[in-house]
VOFI-892821 format. One line per 8 residues: number of its first residue (from 1); their letters; for each residue x, z, y of C-alpha. Coordinates in steps of 0.02 Angstrom, whole numbers, padded with zeros to 5 digits. Layout:
BEGIN
NUM> A> X,Z,Y ~ ...
REM end
This chain:
BEGIN
1> MHVPVHLA> -08726,-00157,09921 ~ -08654,-00246,09765 ~ -08742,-00423,09734 ~ -08720,-00490,09556 ~ -08649,-00663,09524 ~ -08661,-00741,09354 ~ -08601,-00894,09255 ~ -08753,-01001,09232
9> AMGCLTAL> -08669,-01143,09146 ~ -08489,-01188,09101 ~ -08388,-01320,09007 ~ -08210,-01388,08975 ~ -08108,-01535,08926 ~ -07935,-01512,08852 ~ -07821,-01600,08735 ~ -07928,-01525,08593
17> GDLDGTMS> -08090,-01596,08660 ~ -08233,-01520,08750 ~ -08282,-01337,08747 ~ -08339,-01337,08563 ~ -08193,-01446,08515 ~ -08074,-01329,08613 ~ -08130,-01172,08533 ~ -08135,-01251,08358
25> GLRRGVVP> -07961,-01316,08389 ~ -07904,-01141,08452 ~ -07981,-01045,08313 ~ -07891,-01167,08184 ~ -07723,-01163,08264 ~ -07709,-01348,08310 ~ -07562,-01409,08401 ~ -07612,-01566,08502
33> FGPGPAWA> -07443,-01603,08580 ~ -07370,-01761,08579 ~ -07281,-01899,08689 ~ -07327,-01918,08864 ~ -07368,-02076,08961 ~ -07229,-02221,08964 ~ -07148,-02142,09123 ~ -07126,-01970,09051
41> PADLPVAL> -06976,-01905,08965 ~ -06982,-01942,08776 ~ -06909,-01772,08729 ~ -07046,-01675,08810 ~ -07205,-01629,08717 ~ -07366,-01636,08825 ~ -07555,-01608,08791 ~ -07647,-01766,08841
49> VHGDLDPL> -07843,-01774,08850 ~ -07897,-01920,08739 ~ -08055,-02024,08738 ~ -08119,-02141,08872 ~ -07980,-02095,08995 ~ -07846,-02216,09033 ~ -07673,-02120,09020 ~ -07610,-02225,09164
57> DRHRTFAL> -07761,-02206,09268 ~ -07704,-02165,09453 ~ -07863,-02076,09487 ~ -07850,-01972,09318 ~ -07870,-01793,09407 ~ -08047,-01852,09467 ~ -08083,-01942,09305 ~ -08057,-01783,09212
65> AKQVLVLA> -08169,-01687,09327 ~ -08295,-01822,09327 ~ -08285,-01826,09133 ~ -08322,-01644,09100 ~ -08469,-01650,09216 ~ -08534,-01807,09132 ~ -08532,-01710,08966 ~ -08620,-01566,09045
73> RQQGLDLD> -08765,-01692,09110 ~ -08775,-01762,08936 ~ -08813,-01585,08868 ~ -08951,-01565,09005 ~ -08868,-01476,09144 ~ -08956,-01504,09303 ~ -08850,-01499,09458 ~ -08975,-01499,09598
81> PEGLAVVF> -08872,-01562,09751 ~ -08971,-01455,09879 ~ -08868,-01310,09937 ~ -08737,-01347,09801 ~ -08554,-01293,09847 ~ -08403,-01371,09765 ~ -08242,-01271,09753 ~ -08110,-01379,09679
89> ATTTSAML> -07943,-01299,09603 ~ -07802,-01421,09581 ~ -07609,-01436,09612 ~ -07568,-01621,09587 ~ -07743,-01700,09642 ~ -07697,-01893,09643 ~ -07506,-01868,09656 ~ -07474,-02001,09538
97> AGEAAIEE> -07536,-02130,09662 ~ -07429,-02066,09799 ~ -07283,-02070,09683 ~ -07313,-02251,09634 ~ -07315,-02301,09826 ~ -07151,-02200,09865 ~ -07066,-02287,09716 ~ -07117,-02461,09776
105> RVSGRPVT> -07067,-02407,09953 ~ -06899,-02331,09909 ~ -06860,-02482,09804 ~ -06888,-02607,09947 ~ -07039,-02685,09862 ~ -07205,-02715,09951 ~ -07320,-02569,09930 ~ -07466,-02640,09827
113> VPVDLLVS> -07550,-02467,09796 ~ -07729,-02492,09874 ~ -07777,-02393,10024 ~ -07914,-02297,09935 ~ -07790,-02236,09804 ~ -07667,-02169,09929 ~ -07823,-02087,10030 ~ -07864,-02005,09876
121> HLAHQPAE> -07700,-01899,09879 ~ -07755,-01817,10038 ~ -07779,-01622,10006 ~ -07974,-01616,10032 ~ -08012,-01771,09924 ~ -08043,-01693,09758 ~ -08188,-01581,09817 ~ -08241,-01726,09932
129> SVGEWLGA> -08240,-01852,09792 ~ -08343,-01734,09666 ~ -08459,-01680,09805 ~ -08491,-01854,09849 ~ -08518,-01911,09676 ~ -08643,-01764,09639 ~ -08726,-01783,09813 ~ -08690,-01591,09842
137> RGPRLVVS> -08757,-01534,10014 ~ -08670,-01378,10015 ~ -08479,-01328,10074 ~ -08342,-01423,09991 ~ -08175,-01338,09973 ~ -08007,-01367,09891 ~ -07905,-01226,09828 ~ -07718,-01251,09796
145> TACTSGTV> -07622,-01090,09760 ~ -07515,-01166,09622 ~ -07560,-01097,09448 ~ -07681,-00967,09510 ~ -07789,-01102,09602 ~ -07935,-01097,09474 ~ -07955,-00906,09470 ~ -07945,-00889,09663
153> AFGIAADL> -08077,-01029,09671 ~ -08196,-00915,09576 ~ -08176,-00781,09704 ~ -08202,-00908,09843 ~ -08359,-00976,09758 ~ -08436,-00792,09737 ~ -08393,-00747,09919 ~ -08491,-00919,09981
161> LRAGRCRR> -08638,-00866,09873 ~ -08636,-00690,09935 ~ -08622,-00744,10116 ~ -08774,-00858,10094 ~ -08675,-01014,10120 ~ -08745,-01097,09975 ~ -08877,-01082,09837 ~ -08762,-01122,09690
169> ALVVGADA> -08577,-01143,09678 ~ -08490,-01257,09565 ~ -08312,-01206,09519 ~ -08211,-01361,09457 ~ -08026,-01360,09405 ~ -07935,-01521,09353 ~ -07753,-01574,09346 ~ -07675,-01730,09272
177> LCRTTVYG> -07493,-01767,09224 ~ -07383,-01833,09362 ~ -07197,-01861,09383 ~ -07178,-01724,09503 ~ -07228,-01595,09384 ~ -07159,-01656,09226 ~ -06982,-01689,09293 ~ -06990,-01536,09403
185> FRSLGAHT> -07019,-01413,09261 ~ -06895,-01512,09163 ~ -06762,-01497,09293 ~ -06799,-01311,09313 ~ -06762,-01294,09121 ~ -06937,-01209,09103 ~ -07015,-01355,08988 ~ -06992,-01327,08800
193> RTACRPFD> -06927,-01471,08702 ~ -06997,-01406,08541 ~ -07162,-01307,08547 ~ -07252,-01188,08668 ~ -07244,-01013,08596 ~ -07332,-00891,08708 ~ -07270,-00709,08688 ~ -07162,-00750,08537
201> VERDGMAI> -06999,-00670,08531 ~ -06910,-00845,08518 ~ -07019,-00930,08654 ~ -06910,-01051,08748 ~ -07021,-01131,08876 ~ -07199,-01200,08935 ~ -07275,-01370,08891 ~ -07381,-01459,09018
209> GEGAAFAL> -07556,-01505,08976 ~ -07695,-01585,09070 ~ -07875,-01539,09081 ~ -08031,-01502,09168 ~ -08168,-01373,09178 ~ -08310,-01311,09276 ~ -08419,-01160,09297 ~ -08581,-01152,09389
217> LELGEGAL> -08609,-00979,09478 ~ -08770,-00910,09529 ~ -08835,-00756,09615 ~ -08924,-00620,09507 ~ -08892,-00548,09340 ~ -08853,-00649,09186 ~ -08781,-00624,09015 ~ -08600,-00672,09085
225> ELVGVASR> -08579,-00571,09252 ~ -08435,-00611,09362 ~ -08368,-00429,09388 ~ -08231,-00468,09521 ~ -08100,-00586,09560 ~ -07934,-00522,09644 ~ -07763,-00601,09706 ~ -07606,-00504,09741
233> TDAHHLTA> -07440,-00561,09805 ~ -07276,-00496,09744 ~ -07166,-00555,09902 ~ -07021,-00554,09771 ~ -06958,-00717,09747 ~ -07003,-00902,09768 ~ -07032,-00937,09589 ~ -06996,-00781,09486
241> PEPGGGGL> -07126,-00643,09463 ~ -07085,-00470,09521 ~ -06993,-00400,09360 ~ -07107,-00242,09333 ~ -07271,-00346,09354 ~ -07336,-00227,09485 ~ -07439,-00375,09581 ~ -07527,-00417,09417
249> VRAIRAAV> -07563,-00236,09373 ~ -07644,-00221,09550 ~ -07742,-00385,09531 ~ -07811,-00331,09363 ~ -07862,-00160,09432 ~ -07946,-00234,09572 ~ -08039,-00365,09482 ~ -08117,-00243,09360
257> GGADADAI> -08186,-00141,09489 ~ -08143,00040,09456 ~ -08160,00017,09265 ~ -08048,00120,09149 ~ -07900,00011,09086 ~ -07954,00063,08916 ~ -08120,-00019,08936 ~ -08049,-00187,08938
265> DHVNAHAT> -08081,-00277,08777 ~ -08000,-00443,08782 ~ -07870,-00520,08895 ~ -07843,-00710,08910 ~ -07665,-00704,08969 ~ -07576,-00829,09080 ~ -07430,-00835,08943 ~ -07345,-01001,08981
273> GTPTNDGV> -07216,-00975,08841 ~ -07067,-00946,08962 ~ -06953,-00793,08931 ~ -06979,-00728,09100 ~ -07167,-00756,09129 ~ -07211,-00682,08961 ~ -07090,-00542,08979 ~ -07164,-00491,09155
281> EAAALRVA> -07346,-00520,09096 ~ -07318,-00408,08943 ~ -07256,-00270,09047 ~ -07404,-00276,09165 ~ -07540,-00283,09018 ~ -07453,-00125,08943 ~ -07508,-00037,09104 ~ -07668,-00121,09154
289> APSAWVSA> -07749,-00165,08992 ~ -07663,-00054,08847 ~ -07811,-00061,08730 ~ -07853,-00244,08746 ~ -07830,-00385,08622 ~ -07727,-00518,08701 ~ -07760,-00706,08676 ~ -07649,-00848,08739
297> TKGATGHT> -07715,-01027,08740 ~ -07575,-01119,08819 ~ -07497,-01144,08642 ~ -07643,-01259,08608 ~ -07707,-01329,08772 ~ -07535,-01339,08866 ~ -07516,-01271,09034 ~ -07652,-01357,09142
305> LGAAGVVE> -07581,-01300,09310 ~ -07714,-01290,09442 ~ -07850,-01305,09317 ~ -07791,-01166,09207 ~ -07883,-01031,09290 ~ -08051,-01120,09265 ~ -08011,-01182,09088 ~ -07959,-01007,09028
313> AVLLAESM> -08107,-00907,09111 ~ -08221,-01021,09022 ~ -08132,-00998,08858 ~ -08139,-00814,08887 ~ -08319,-00823,08926 ~ -08357,-00923,08770 ~ -08253,-00802,08668 ~ -08344,-00662,08733
321> RRGVIPPS> -08514,-00751,08704 ~ -08461,-00789,08516 ~ -08386,-00613,08485 ~ -08216,-00689,08440 ~ -08045,-00664,08499 ~ -07953,-00834,08457 ~ -07774,-00835,08386 ~ -07629,-00864,08497
329> TGCRAAVD> -07567,-01036,08442 ~ -07377,-01046,08425 ~ -07343,-00856,08426 ~ -07278,-00806,08259 ~ -07184,-00641,08297 ~ -07258,-00560,08453 ~ -07169,-00453,08593 ~ -07185,-00268,08571
337> GVAVALAE> -07320,-00164,08649 ~ -07451,-00297,08669 ~ -07593,-00322,08546 ~ -07574,-00515,08531 ~ -07697,-00595,08417 ~ -07597,-00684,08288 ~ -07754,-00721,08186 ~ -07935,-00730,08244
345> RTRVQRLG> -08015,-00564,08273 ~ -08204,-00532,08274 ~ -08253,-00410,08405 ~ -08396,-00372,08526 ~ -08318,-00392,08698 ~ -08403,-00308,08844 ~ -08270,-00323,08973 ~ -08143,-00459,08978
353> VSVNLAFG> -08005,-00515,09098 ~ -07923,-00682,09130 ~ -07751,-00683,09222 ~ -07640,-00806,09294 ~ -07474,-00806,09384 ~ -07392,-00933,09502 ~ -07241,-00984,09595 ~ -07230,-00893,09765
361> GHNAALAL> -07275,-00725,09690 ~ -07457,-00754,09657 ~ -07550,-00650,09541 ~ -07737,-00669,09504 ~ -07857,-00593,09397 ~ -08043,-00628,09351 ~ -08152,-00500,09258 ~ -08309,-00544,09166
369> RYRGASPG> -08438,-00427,09081 ~ -08550,-00486,08935 ~ -08731,-00421,08943 ~ -08795,-00529,08808 ~ -08857,-00503,08632 ~ -08729,-00487,08494 ~ -08650,-00661,08436 ~ -08771,-00771,08362
377> AEYTNELQ> -08797,-00813,08173 ~ -08713,-00974,08190 ~ -08548,-00895,08254 ~ -08555,-00765,08120 ~ -08576,-00894,07980 ~ -08436,-00995,08043 ~ -08323,-00839,08039 ~ -08372,-00790,07868
385> HPEIARTE> -08346,-00971,07799 ~ -08199,-01048,07890 ~ -08170,-01172,07749 ~ -08328,-01259,07797 ~ -08282,-01446,07841 ~ -08310,-01483,08023 ~ -08285,-01645,08122 ~ -08289,-01641,08302
393> TLAGPHLR> -08415,-01758,08380 ~ -08346,-01763,08559 ~ -08214,-01840,08664 ~ -08034,-01797,08605 ~ -07942,-01783,08437 ~ -08076,-01738,08315 ~ -08034,-01610,08181 ~ -08085,-01583,07999
401> RSPQGLAE> -08038,-01452,07866 ~ -07926,-01519,07732 ~ -07931,-01449,07552 ~ -07768,-01354,07601 ~ -07869,-01275,07745 ~ -07763,-01357,07880 ~ -07833,-01446,08030 ~ -07802,-01629,08025
409> PTSSAVSP> -07839,-01760,08153 ~ -07956,-01890,08118 ~ -08018,-02034,08214 ~ -08036,-02004,08391 ~ -08151,-02145,08426 ~ -08312,-02108,08514 ~ -08471,-02199,08443 ~ -08521,-02354,08546
417> DRALERRK> -08690,-02279,08581 ~ -08607,-02119,08656 ~ -08484,-02221,08753 ~ -08617,-02330,08823 ~ -08726,-02180,08879 ~ -08571,-02101,08956 ~ -08536,-02257,09052 ~ -08711,-02266,09112
425> VIADAEAR> -08709,-02096,09184 ~ -08551,-02133,09279 ~ -08616,-02294,09341 ~ -08784,-02218,09396 ~ -08688,-02085,09499 ~ -08567,-02209,09574 ~ -08713,-02315,09635 ~ -08797,-02167,09720
433> CAERRHRR> -08631,-02126,09797 ~ -08606,-02305,09859 ~ -08792,-02296,09929 ~ -08761,-02147,10024 ~ -08601,-02227,10097 ~ -08694,-02376,10149 ~ -08837,-02281,10232 ~ -08696,-02178,10336
441> AG> -08616,-02342,10379 ~ -08780,-02419,10443
REM end
């Protein structure tokens, strides 16, 4: 018997801001890329999250995850810890701390990296840290299947719910920049030195970004139903996808649960901007979703690696809720045979799919069905009057409309009252975490 699961709450934090800021930036074609931290190559554009986070914070992946949940709590989300499972998707975790320790060791200097930072590098720590911070009493799991991690995490969370292992499941995805990924993709020749142009005929590489997102899953029917999650493996090559995209086709067909391929309204594509990935993905979408509009968000958010599946599922869900298909930032002339949205489209979307591909031949797809009402008046008005001035009020680069209609960065400062409130939420949670540790030690 089919047991429905729905998205009860969601949010994200990218280089464009929180969920509203990210959607606004996507719809206006904002490109937030710039230089990375001091250790990063100067010739690679990356997408950093701005605001209260320190770019050199060695706990940055956890800080990103914590920040997106703080924003959710400020908006009234109640994360009751009883029976709450945490399924955390990541690839780098706290790798920056391990890299610092290795650098000191190799150079012959004494290792000064604190032990707690090194412990945070352990595979289980992201879910353990978030679970401890929230006081979550359900299962805590980490998923790390490279760039499909976030999508796979949704499937595991839904399975935990249906098996009665938890009352609610919190899917979290977060990844921060580290030397291994930045220099690794650079050495592979996969990272652009100009701009990420997903599905563009002149695309020349990906651009790494950092970010975090969450989705709270619950049993029962809701406006945003999780139709299915599927993962299929090519068994073809260590890094390259199977040329015909057969694994991705099988994953999409399994995720939509028997729905006709022409019923898919919107696909949020993996679309890294590399010649190989986008070519294979386009071939798969021509077969598995021939009538769908396709959006590619990495031209604006960057490739957030293990967090990508959660970030992009949340963006798909919000696009369906608003009845918009955002333009694919960076794409000027799209590949043939795929309906890539070069400008914003307004469309009621009942069935949407988010897909991710990864090294090792991984292909993952997630399908959502929107059962809610038509998009609200606030979204319709925004579509009808795109010239209306707008300033984002949350962490990240704020945006406003110039008289020429271009998005311009304005001050990224957070108001003192807002920053104080945010720090108080974090301090209260950390105090509860320390109290629980003290009780266990006693």
